[in-house]
Structure formats: structure tokens, C-alpha cells
C-alpha positions in Angstrom: -13.6 9.3 -10.6 -12.6 5.9 -11.6 -12.2 6.9 -15.3 -9.5 9.5 -14.6 -5.8 8.8 -14.2 -4.4 11.1 -11.5 -1.1 11.4 -9.9 -1.3 10.2 -6.2 1.3 9.7 -3.4 1.7 6.3 -1.8 4.0 5.3 1.2 5.2 1.9 2.0 5.5 3.0 5.6 5.9 6.1 7.5 9.7 6.1 7.6 10.1 6.1 3.8 9.6 8.9 1.2 6.2 8.8 -0.5 6.2 7.2 -3.9 4.4 9.0 -6.6 2.0 6.7 -8.5 -1.0 7.1 -10.9 -4.5 5.8 -10.1 -6.3 4.0 -12.7 -9.5 2.8 -10.8 -10.8 3.8 -7.5 -13.9 2.3 -5.7 -15.1 2.3 -2.0 -13.2 -1.1 -1.5 -10.0 -0.5 -3.2 -7.9 0.9 -6.0 -5.7 -0.1 -8.9 -2.6 2.1 -9.5 0.6 2.2 -11.6 4.0 2.8 -9.9 7.8 2.5 -10.7 8.5 1.1 -7.2 7.9 -2.7 -6.4 5.3 -3.5 -3.8 5.1 -7.2 -3.0 1.5 -8.8 -2.5 0.6 -8.4 1.1 2.5 -5.1 1.6 0.6 -2.8 4.0 0.5 0.8 2.6 -0.6 4.1 3.7 -1.8 6.5 0.8 -3.5 9.8 0.1 -6.1 10.4 -2.6 -6.9 13.9 -3.5 -10.4 14.7 -4.7 -11.3 17.3 -7.4 -11.4 20.6 -5.8 -14.0 21.9 -8.2 -16.4 19.3 -6.5 -15.9 21.0 -3.2 -16.3 24.6 -3.9 -12.5 25.1 -4.8 -11.2 23.5 -1.5 -8.8 20.7 -2.0 -10.4 17.6 -0.2 -8.6 14.3 0.2 -8.6 10.8 1.9 -5.8 9.5 4.0 -6.0 5.8 3.7 -4.6 2.6 4.8 -4.6 -0.6 2.8 -2.9 -3.7 1.5 -1.5 -4.8 -1.9 -3.5 -7.6 -3.2 -2.2 -8.1 -6.6 0.7 -7.1 -9.0 0.5 -7.0 -12.8 3.4 -6.3 -15.1 2.7 -3.2 -17.2 6.0 -2.0 -19.0 9.5 -2.1 -18.2 10.1 -0.5 -14.7 6.4 -0.1 -14.0 3.8 -2.4 -12.5 0.0 -2.2 -11.9 -1.0 -2.9 -8.4 -4.5 -3.8 -6.8 -4.9 -2.6 -3.2 -7.7 -2.7 -0.7 -8.9 0.3 1.2 -9.3 -0.9 4.8 -9.6 2.5 6.6 -9.9 6.1 5.5 -10.3 9.6 7.0 -11.3 12.7 5.1 -9.1 15.9 5.3 -9.5 19.5 3.8 -6.4 21.4 2.7 -6.0 25.1 3.6 -5.1 25.9 0.0 -7.8 26.9 -2.5 -7.5 26.0 -6.1 -7.1 28.9 -8.4 -9.4 29.0 -11.4 -7.9 30.9 -14.5 
């Protein structure tokens, strides 16, 4: 949902450790997220979005995406907001089931 802020992982490239970020807005063409790592405009990124398991019968479903940083907005010291395109995506299912208490 575009109204939820959820932690997500983003990678600058496959050789680097994933960067934890928080999505603010997601649409079919892109997303806006906050991160403490700098991503210059024009940077190609690979990222993973996890969708709510409740919407898929308790099975974790996500999107493996490729995109590009299109804007950078200062937020607070050490954190910036980033707009990015979603250029390609592929759905995946996790073998783990969400446990409801």
C-alpha cells in the first residue's frame, strides 16, 4: 500500500551489502523511499519489495525489481528521500509462512 511505511532492502549493485530503507509511496511506475545511504541521481538499483502476507493467504510474496534513482530530497541529518523508477520486476514467493498470533 502506498500509505504504509515498511522497511525494505535496496542494493546499489550485486557486489554490495543490501541497504535497509523505508518505503513511503509505491506505484506501478516507481517508489519513494528514505535511506541513510547516498544514492546519486541516475544510479541503477536492484531492490526487493515484500507484500503483506495476509493478502496472499499467509504466504510471503514479493517483487524483485530493477530501477533508477530519479530524484534526491534532503529529509533530516543523515537521511534523504529518493524517487526511483521501477523498470523491471518479477514476483517471488517465500517458503516461509507468516505466523498469526
